[in-house]
N, C-alpha and C positions, 0 to 999 in steps of 0.2 A: 567529559562527564555525560553519562547516559541517563536517559529517561525512559521508563517503561510506559508504553502507550499502545493503542490499537492501530494497526497499520494495514492498509489494503496493498497487497503485493502482487505484481505481475511477474510470474515465472515464465521464462522462455528456455526450453531445454533443461529444466531443473535449476536454472540460475536466476536469482532475483535481479531483474533489470530495471524495475520502476516501482516506487512505493510512495504512498501518501498517507498522512496521519488522519485519523477519524476520531471523533469524540466518543462514540459508543460502538459497541459491537453491532447493535441493530442498525445504526446508520451505515456502517461498513457493509453489512450484508445486503442492505437495500441498494447501495451503489453497485455492488457486485452483481446483483440480480438485474439491474437496469443495463449494465454493460453487456452481460451475457444475452439478455433479451433483445438488445438492439443489434445483435449479430457480430459482436467483437470476438468471434471465435476464429481461430487460425489453425491451419493444418500443421503448423510447425511446432506442435507440442507446447502450446501456451496454456497457462492455468492461472486463474485469479484466486487469491486466498486472503481471508481476514485472520490476522494473527496478533497476539499480544507479544510484542517484542521490545527489546531494549534498543533505542535508537539515539543518534546524535542529532540534535536540532540546531538550526541556525535561522536567524531572521531573514526572511525573503525580501524581495524588492517591494512587495506590497505592505511590509511591516508585520506580517504574520509569520509565526514559526513554521518552518518546513523541514522535512526529514532530509538530512544530508547523507547519512549512511546507517546501515543496520550494524549493530555491535555484536549480536550473538548469533 
């Protein structure tokens, strides 16, 4: 079952390799700005994006929901 939510996605070479759920688009954009400001830029064609996507969630080890995979 999928849930539509805001996700911060790390793309490497055009493929989504890492993603985390965020509560709001403003929170997501704030985290993205901090990552880019701190120098997490790579020459290997990396890109961060905040997107509204359908995802599959699972309870993580800390008891909070975490994104398992992107569905769309």
